[in-house]
Kinemage of the C-alpha trace (Angstrom):
@kinemage 1
@onewidth
@group {chain A} dominant
@subgroup {mainchain}
@vectorlist {calphas} color= white
{ca met a 1} P 0.000 0.000 0.000
{ca thr a 2} L 1.151 3.519 -0.822
{ca ala a 3} L -0.659 6.840 -0.681
{ca asp a 4} L 0.186 10.446 -1.427
{ca leu a 5} L 0.420 12.515 1.760
{ca his a 6} L 0.747 15.825 -0.084
{ca pro a 7} L -2.963 16.763 -0.331
{ca ala a 8} L -3.375 16.244 3.420
{ca thr a 9} L -0.144 17.993 4.414
{ca ala a 10} L -0.949 20.905 2.096
{ca ala a 11} L -4.417 21.279 3.642
{ca leu a 12} L -2.944 21.326 7.138
{ca ala a 13} L -0.192 23.764 6.133
{ca ala a 14} L -2.802 26.157 4.729
{ca leu a 15} L -4.770 26.015 7.983
{ca ile a 16} L -1.631 26.638 10.052
{ca gly a 17} L -0.961 29.772 8.046
{ca gln a 18} L -4.332 31.191 9.125
{ca val a 19} L -3.941 30.659 12.880
{ca arg a 20} L -3.879 33.930 14.814
{ca asp a 21} L -1.723 34.417 17.894
{ca asp a 22} L -4.830 34.987 20.020
{ca gln a 23} L -6.105 31.519 19.039
{ca leu a 24} L -3.116 29.605 20.440
{ca thr a 25} L -4.824 29.149 23.810
{ca ala a 26} L -8.173 28.074 22.323
{ca pro a 27} L -9.381 24.517 23.069
{ca thr a 28} L -9.415 21.786 20.446
{ca pro a 29} L -11.345 18.505 20.165
{ca cys a 30} L -8.043 16.635 20.560
{ca gly a 31} L -7.957 15.422 24.145
{ca gly a 32} L -8.587 18.879 25.555
{ca ile a 33} L -5.269 20.331 24.394
{ca thr a 34} L -4.996 23.904 23.127
{ca val a 35} L -4.302 25.060 19.588
{ca gly a 36} L -0.711 25.889 20.547
{ca glu a 37} L -0.212 22.439 22.053
{ca leu a 38} L -1.753 20.835 18.970
{ca leu a 39} L 0.690 22.745 16.742
{ca asp a 40} L 3.597 21.512 18.865
{ca his a 41} L 2.275 17.968 18.470
{ca val a 42} L 2.098 18.434 14.687
{ca asp a 43} L 5.716 19.611 14.767
{ca ser a 44} L 6.758 16.471 16.666
{ca leu a 45} L 4.783 14.052 14.518
{ca cys a 46} L 6.305 15.520 11.342
{ca val a 47} L 9.788 14.799 12.657
{ca ala a 48} L 8.847 11.303 13.868
{ca phe a 49} L 7.045 10.141 10.729
{ca thr a 50} L 9.594 11.673 8.369
{ca ala a 51} L 12.233 9.634 10.181
{ca ala a 52} L 9.953 6.576 10.040
{ca ala a 53} L 9.706 6.891 6.252
{ca ala a 54} L 13.499 7.009 5.954
{ca lys a 55} L 13.901 4.167 8.493
{ca thr a 56} L 16.064 6.522 10.571
{ca pro a 57} L 15.838 5.680 14.288
{ca leu a 58} L 15.091 8.517 16.696
{ca ala a 59} L 15.647 8.626 20.436
{ca gly a 60} L 12.702 6.882 22.066
{ca gly a 61} L 11.647 5.339 18.765
{ca gly a 62} L 9.876 8.527 17.719
{ca arg a 63} L 7.547 8.558 20.716
{ca ala a 64} L 5.704 11.881 20.789
{ca pro a 65} L 6.530 14.152 23.738
{ca val a 66} L 3.768 15.739 25.789
{ca pro a 67} L 2.500 18.696 23.718
{ca asp a 68} L 3.917 21.997 24.951
{ca ala a 69} L 3.130 25.297 23.230
{ca ser a 70} L 6.212 26.905 24.762
{ca arg a 71} L 8.338 24.895 22.305
{ca leu a 72} L 6.753 26.531 19.255
{ca gly a 73} L 9.174 29.464 19.116
{ca gly a 74} L 8.629 32.450 16.863
{ca asp a 75} L 9.034 30.754 13.480
{ca trp a 76} L 6.309 28.105 13.689
{ca arg a 77} L 4.278 29.537 10.788
{ca arg a 78} L 7.281 28.905 8.522
{ca arg a 79} L 8.732 25.801 10.205
{ca leu a 80} L 5.604 23.656 10.432
{ca pro a 81} L 4.558 23.944 6.753
{ca ala a 82} L 8.164 23.202 5.754
{ca arg a 83} L 8.199 20.080 7.919
{ca leu a 84} L 4.850 18.991 6.519
{ca gly a 85} L 6.360 19.309 3.046
{ca asp a 86} L 9.319 17.178 4.133
{ca leu a 87} L 6.892 14.586 5.512
{ca ala a 88} L 4.983 14.318 2.245
{ca arg a 89} L 8.192 14.029 0.204
{ca ala a 90} L 9.599 11.336 2.496
{ca trp a 91} L 6.530 9.120 1.951
{ca arg a 92} L 6.652 9.553 -1.822
{ca glu a 93} L 9.537 7.074 -1.834
{ca glu a 94} L 8.282 3.554 -2.521
{ca ser a 95} L 10.843 2.228 -0.029
{ca ala a 96} L 9.134 4.201 2.737
{ca trp a 97} L 6.164 1.828 2.552
{ca thr a 98} L 8.123 -1.452 2.627
{ca gly a 99} L 9.608 -3.456 5.483
{ca thr a 100} L 9.318 -2.284 9.077
{ca thr a 101} L 10.095 0.945 10.864
{ca glu a 102} L 9.714 2.734 14.209
{ca ala a 103} L 7.004 5.249 15.052
{ca gly a 104} L 5.396 6.282 18.303
{ca gly a 105} L 7.887 4.191 20.233
{ca asn a 106} L 6.774 1.006 18.469
{ca arg a 107} L 8.178 -1.268 15.773
{ca leu a 108} L 5.543 -1.761 13.077
{ca pro a 109} L 5.077 -2.406 9.353
{ca ala a 110} L 6.121 0.615 7.350
{ca ala a 111} L 2.776 0.664 5.517
{ca ala a 112} L 0.991 0.940 8.878
{ca ala a 113} L 3.260 3.834 9.838
{ca gly a 114} L 2.390 5.594 6.585
{ca ala a 115} L -1.324 5.112 7.206
{ca ala a 116} L -0.883 6.384 10.770
{ca ala a 117} L 0.862 9.480 9.432
{ca leu a 118} L -2.076 10.106 7.110
{ca asp a 119} L -4.511 9.749 9.986
{ca glu a 120} L -2.517 12.154 12.152
{ca val a 121} L -2.290 14.817 9.463
{ca ile a 122} L -5.934 14.583 8.401
{ca val a 123} L -7.539 14.352 11.823
{ca his a 124} L -5.333 17.018 13.384
{ca gly a 125} L -6.029 19.186 10.352
{ca trp a 126} L -9.714 18.904 11.178
{ca asp a 127} L -8.972 19.524 14.884
{ca leu a 128} L -7.177 22.735 13.978
{ca ala a 129} L -9.838 23.853 11.514
{ca val a 130} L -12.804 23.557 13.876
{ca ala a 131} L -10.855 24.963 16.838
{ca thr a 132} L -10.065 28.119 14.864
{ca gly a 133} L -13.470 28.550 13.230
{ca arg a 134} L -12.490 27.283 9.799
{ca thr a 135} L -13.692 24.453 7.564
{ca tyr a 136} L -11.588 21.391 6.806
{ca pro a 137} L -11.729 20.558 3.049
{ca gly a 138} L -12.889 17.006 3.607
{ca ala a 139} L -15.006 17.012 0.441
{ca asp a 140} L -11.979 17.751 -1.770
{ca pro a 141} L -11.545 14.749 -4.123
{ca ala a 142} L -7.772 15.161 -3.807
{ca leu a 143} L -8.066 13.977 -0.182
{ca thr a 144} L -10.182 10.887 -0.884
{ca glu a 145} L -7.271 8.457 -1.299
{ca ala a 146} L -5.593 9.661 1.889
{ca met a 147} L -8.801 9.587 3.930
{ca thr a 148} L -9.631 6.111 2.650
{ca ala a 149} L -6.207 4.778 3.672
{ca ala a 150} L -6.493 6.416 7.097
{ca tyr a 151} L -10.047 5.105 7.562
{ca arg a 152} L -8.998 1.535 6.794
{ca trp a 153} L -6.072 1.723 9.229
{ca val a 154} L -8.124 3.245 12.042
{ca gly a 155} L -10.913 0.754 11.378
{ca ala a 156} L -8.490 -2.157 11.783
{ca ile a 157} L -7.277 -0.736 15.118
{ca val a 158} L -10.820 -0.162 16.350
{ca ala a 159} L -11.809 -3.718 15.371
{ca gln a 160} L -9.121 -4.961 17.768
{ca his a 161} L -9.821 -2.359 20.475
{ca pro a 162} L -13.521 -1.410 20.249
{ca asp a 163} L -13.484 0.492 23.549
{ca gly a 164} L -10.657 2.812 22.540
{ca ser a 165} L -6.919 2.657 22.060
{ca pro a 166} L -5.012 4.582 24.762
{ca gly a 167} L -2.283 6.672 23.190
{ca leu a 168} L -4.036 6.621 19.808
{ca phe a 169} L -7.693 7.585 20.129
{ca gly a 170} L -10.680 7.293 22.420
{ca pro a 171} L -13.793 5.140 22.183
{ca pro a 172} L -15.526 5.450 18.792
{ca val a 173} L -18.414 7.882 18.444
{ca pro a 174} L -21.410 6.535 16.485
{ca val a 175} L -21.676 8.121 13.038
{ca pro a 176} L -24.247 7.126 10.352
{ca asp a 177} L -22.976 4.641 7.772
{ca asp a 178} L -23.923 7.053 4.987
{ca ala a 179} L -22.099 10.014 6.556
{ca pro a 180} L -19.220 11.611 4.628
{ca leu a 181} L -15.940 9.684 4.776
{ca leu a 182} L -14.289 12.377 6.913
{ca asp a 183} L -17.099 12.196 9.496
{ca arg a 184} L -16.819 8.407 9.668
{ca leu a 185} L -13.043 8.684 10.154
{ca leu a 186} L -13.518 11.257 12.915
{ca gly a 187} L -16.080 9.055 14.646
{ca leu a 188} L -13.693 6.103 14.659
{ca thr a 189} L -11.075 8.279 16.387
{ca gly a 190} L -13.537 9.236 19.135
{ca arg a 191} L -14.458 12.669 17.792
{ca arg a 192} L -17.883 14.182 17.229
{ca pro a 193} L -17.954 15.582 13.677
{ca gly a 194} L -20.203 18.417 14.852
{ca trp a 195} L -17.758 19.615 17.556
{ca arg a 196} L -17.467 23.359 17.962
{ca pro a 197} L -15.475 25.588 20.357
{ca gly a 198} L -17.279 25.665 23.692
{ca asp a 199} L -18.296 22.013 23.522
{ca ala a 200} L -17.170 19.756 26.339
{ca gly a 201} L -14.996 16.762 25.472
{ca pro a 202} L -13.936 15.600 21.995
């Protein structure tokens, strides 16, 4: 299995460019973390999954640190889109999807790591969009392949852990079978597709 990460990373990069400084402390549907903490997590996951594509070991196996907005620095609007571009390019290599690699502190098939990267970029893109009052372009046909790959991977995890997967996502939220693909993906990761700022929980 291979998939192009670029449509998803480009969508997230565009959303990052629209985040205002006064929104960094706003809540997100991602485990109660703030927008600034979510951006720090995106920074970390870009580094970890770019290394996973290249089969380059990182300290701790690429395990994500606790999100901390104080690590963002002053250049995050430039740095994060650049790292998202690096991530997409790294997974364009066919070799990135073969064999095994390390991600999130675990050894796993490289194809699973690629699908996990897609899920992270898409779902956190949606997290950022709704937290900052914007719309995630889930209906864009360019994202269909990426969302389908992420949905299949998350679905396989949920089938094994129907009550939630600590460290990955919470218990699934029921979503109609005929709902848009993005909504069904969000539901599998424990998110309510209709979440808005001010709502409690994911």
